[in-house]
N, C-alpha and C positions, 0 to 999 in steps of 0.2 A: 199584338203585345198589350197586356193589360196596363192600366195606370200604375199599379203596384210594381210590376216588372220594370216599367220605364223609370220610375222613381229610384229603384234599386240600381239600375244601370247608370243613371245620372249621378248618384251619390259616389260611385266609384271614380268619377271624373273630377270631383271637387277636391281642391287642395286642403290639407289638414288645417291650415289657418282659417279658411272660410267654413270648414265643416263645423266649427264651434257654433256659428250662427245658425246653421241648418239644424243642428241638434237642439238648440234652444227653441227654435220655431216648432220642430216636431214634438217636443215635450209639451209645449203649449197646446198644440193641435190635438194631442192624444188625451187631454183632460176632458172628461165628460162635461157637458154644459150643465150649469146649475139650474135647478128647478125653483120656481118662485114659491114662497111660503104660502100657507093657507089664507092669510089675510090679503096678500097681493092677488091671489087667484080670485078670491071673493070680490075684490075691488074691480078687477077686470071684467068679471061676469056682470057686475052691477052696471058698468059702463056699456057693455054689449047689449044689455036689456033696456037701455034708454035711461038709466038712473045716473046718479052723480051730479056734480055741480060744475058748470062752466064758468071760468073766471077770465075776464077780459080787461085786465088792468096791468099796472106796472108791478114789478117784483116787490117793490117797497110797499105798495098797497096790498098785495097778497099777504105779506108777512104781518102787516098791521091788522088785517082781518083775521088771520090765524091766531094772533096774540089775544084778540078780543074774545075768542071762543072758549 
C-alpha cells in the first residue's frame, strides 16, 4: 500500500470534528515552498564563496553598528 493510499484510508477513520484540523494541515502542506528573491540568493552565494561579514557581539551592538553604516 502506498503512502497516499494509507493516508486516504486513515482519513476515513477520522471523526468530522478532528477532520477540520487535518484539512487545515493538508492545505498548508499543499502550498509550494517559497523561493528566495535574487538578493537573498546572491547573499547566500557570497557566503558559500567565503565572503560576507562575521559578527560576534550582542544584538544591541549589531544594531548600533548597522545604524552607523
